[in-house]
C-alpha positions as CSV (number, residue, x, y, z in Angstrom):
1,M,187.9,38.4,137.1
2,A,188.0,39.4,133.5
3,H,185.2,42.3,133.0
4,E,183.6,42.7,129.6
5,Q,184.6,45.7,127.9
6,L,181.7,48.1,127.0
7,T,181.5,49.9,124.0
8,Q,181.2,53.6,123.8
9,A,177.5,53.3,123.0
10,E,176.9,51.1,125.6
11,V,178.6,53.3,128.0
12,L,176.4,56.4,126.7
13,L,173.5,54.2,127.3
14,E,174.0,53.2,130.6
15,G,174.9,57.1,131.6
16,F,171.9,58.1,130.0
17,L,169.2,55.7,131.6
18,A,170.8,56.5,135.2
19,L,170.3,60.4,134.7
20,D,168.4,62.1,137.5
21,T,166.8,65.1,136.0
22,P,165.4,68.3,137.8
23,E,161.9,68.0,138.4
24,G,159.8,68.6,135.3
25,F,162.9,68.4,132.9
26,R,163.0,65.5,130.7
27,A,166.1,63.7,129.0
28,E,166.4,62.0,125.7
29,L,168.9,60.2,124.0
30,I,169.0,61.3,120.1
31,E,171.3,60.3,117.8
32,G,174.0,59.8,120.2
33,E,173.5,62.8,121.9
34,I,172.1,63.4,125.7
35,V,169.3,66.5,125.5
36,V,167.9,68.0,128.4
37,T,165.0,70.7,128.2
38,P,163.3,72.6,130.8
39,P,159.9,72.6,131.5
40,P,157.6,74.1,128.3
41,D,156.2,77.5,128.3
42,G,152.5,78.4,128.5
43,D,152.9,79.2,124.3
44,H,154.0,75.6,123.8
45,E,151.3,74.0,126.3
46,D,148.6,76.1,124.6
47,Y,149.4,74.7,121.1
48,I,149.3,70.7,122.3
49,G,145.7,71.4,124.1
50,L,144.9,72.9,121.2
51,I,145.6,69.9,119.3
52,V,144.6,67.4,121.8
53,D,141.2,69.7,121.8
54,Q,140.6,68.9,118.0
55,M,141.5,64.9,117.9
56,A,139.5,64.2,120.3
57,R,136.3,66.2,118.5
58,R,137.0,65.5,115.1
59,A,139.4,62.9,114.5
60,R,137.5,59.6,112.8
61,T,139.1,57.2,114.5
62,R,139.4,57.5,118.6
63,M,142.4,58.0,120.2
64,Q,144.3,57.8,123.1
65,F,147.1,60.7,124.2
66,S,150.3,60.6,126.1
67,G,152.4,64.0,126.9
68,N,154.9,62.1,128.5
69,K,155.5,58.9,126.8
70,G,159.1,57.5,126.3
71,L,159.8,56.0,123.1
72,K,162.5,53.9,122.2
73,L,163.7,54.1,118.6
74,R,166.3,52.5,116.0
75,S,168.9,54.5,115.6
76,G,171.4,54.9,112.7
77,G,175.3,54.0,112.6
78,G,176.8,53.1,116.2
79,C,174.7,55.1,118.1
80,P,172.4,53.5,120.9
81,K,168.8,53.2,120.4
82,N,167.3,56.7,120.5
83,H,165.0,57.5,123.4
84,A,163.1,60.4,122.6
85,I,159.9,62.3,124.5
86,P,157.5,63.4,121.9
87,D,155.3,66.7,123.4
88,G,152.4,64.6,122.0
89,T,151.7,60.5,121.2
90,F,148.6,59.3,119.8
91,A,147.4,56.0,119.4
92,P,144.2,54.2,118.7
93,L,142.5,54.0,121.5
94,E,141.4,50.5,120.8
95,L,144.8,49.7,120.9
96,R,145.3,50.8,124.8
97,L,148.9,51.0,123.4
98,F,150.0,53.0,126.9
99,R,148.2,50.3,129.4
100,G,150.9,48.4,131.0
101,A,153.9,49.9,128.7
102,E,157.2,50.2,130.3
103,S,158.5,54.1,130.3
104,W,160.4,53.7,127.2
105,M,158.0,51.7,124.8
106,A,158.4,50.5,121.1
107,P,156.4,53.0,119.0
108,E,154.8,50.0,117.2
109,G,151.0,51.0,117.1
110,V,152.0,55.0,117.5
111,A,150.1,56.6,115.2
112,L,151.3,60.3,115.1
113,V,154.0,62.3,117.1
114,V,153.8,65.8,117.6
115,E,156.9,68.6,118.8
116,V,156.4,71.8,119.2
117,T,159.7,73.7,118.7
118,S,161.2,75.2,121.7
119,T,164.3,75.5,123.6
120,K,166.2,73.5,121.3
121,P,164.4,73.7,118.0
122,P,167.4,71.9,115.4
123,A,166.5,68.2,117.5
124,D,162.8,68.8,116.7
125,R,163.9,69.9,112.9
126,E,166.0,67.4,112.5
127,G,167.5,64.6,115.0
128,K,163.9,63.8,116.1
129,R,162.5,63.9,112.5
130,R,164.9,61.4,111.6
131,C,164.2,59.0,114.8
132,Y,160.6,59.3,113.9
133,A,160.9,57.9,110.4
134,R,163.5,54.9,111.3
135,G,161.1,53.9,114.3
136,G,158.3,53.6,111.4
137,I,155.9,56.4,113.1
138,P,153.4,56.8,110.2
139,L,152.9,60.6,110.9
140,Y,155.0,63.5,112.3
141,L,153.5,66.9,112.9
142,R,155.9,69.6,113.8
143,I,154.8,73.2,115.0
144,D,157.5,75.1,114.4
145,R,157.1,78.7,116.4
146,D,160.2,80.3,114.8
147,D,158.7,80.0,111.3
148,S,154.9,80.3,112.1
149,S,154.3,77.0,110.1
150,V,153.1,73.8,110.9
151,T,154.6,70.6,109.0
152,L,153.0,67.2,108.3
153,F,155.9,64.3,107.7
154,S,154.5,61.1,106.2
155,D,155.5,58.0,104.4
156,P,158.7,57.1,106.7
157,E,161.3,55.3,104.7
158,N,164.6,54.7,106.3
159,D,165.9,58.1,107.9
160,D,163.4,60.0,106.7
161,Y,159.6,61.1,105.5
162,R,159.3,60.7,101.9
163,Q,156.2,63.3,102.0
164,L,155.9,66.5,103.6
165,L,153.3,69.2,103.6
166,T,154.1,72.4,105.2
167,I,151.7,75.1,106.1
168,P,151.6,78.8,107.4
169,Y,149.7,79.5,110.5
170,G,146.1,80.3,109.9
171,K,145.6,77.6,106.8
172,P,144.0,74.0,107.7
173,L,146.2,71.3,107.5
174,P,144.9,68.1,106.3
175,L,145.3,65.1,108.3
176,P,145.0,61.7,106.6
177,E,143.1,58.2,108.1
178,P,143.1,57.4,110.9
179,F,142.3,60.9,111.8
180,A,140.6,62.2,108.3
181,F,140.1,65.9,109.4
182,D,141.5,69.3,108.5
183,L,143.8,70.6,111.3
184,E,142.6,74.0,112.0
185,T,146.0,76.4,112.8
186,G,144.1,79.7,113.0
187,D,144.9,79.7,117.0
188,F,148.5,78.9,116.6
189,G,149.7,82.6,115.9
């Protein structure tokens, strides 16, 4: 009986999807590399909490938040589809985007993703940036703890975002529609 030959990308994807990571850890497939991260530290979660609080109180459009949503994103080259889990995913509440979604969902309808750098900052700074741009996610907010800065990437095209705005902690960061408010970063430092 003949067996169909699997490509290297298909073997990698199958192996990734079969991973059984320890409780609290998460595995992502970013540009052909499996990235496993431990549970976040308290400061990481504090940043996420500060952002979620401001979004709930100040965003012009009511948002739904997920802190663990797997996104299946286009890849570049011969890699399998990227499988990323942003630290935060926001979508307009009226879409109810997360209801009924599978573990790994397409990014259509996602308004913004958030990453707080942690144990593998290059993945957040480069790989995920390209993944989110390829996925057409309109806004990517990165809190870089090493640089004490916040960067908003916008206007995705192909493998990158065409616009970015970086500010140091303590300065307000203007968020465009559908959020339409200045994100306060004074408590980040």
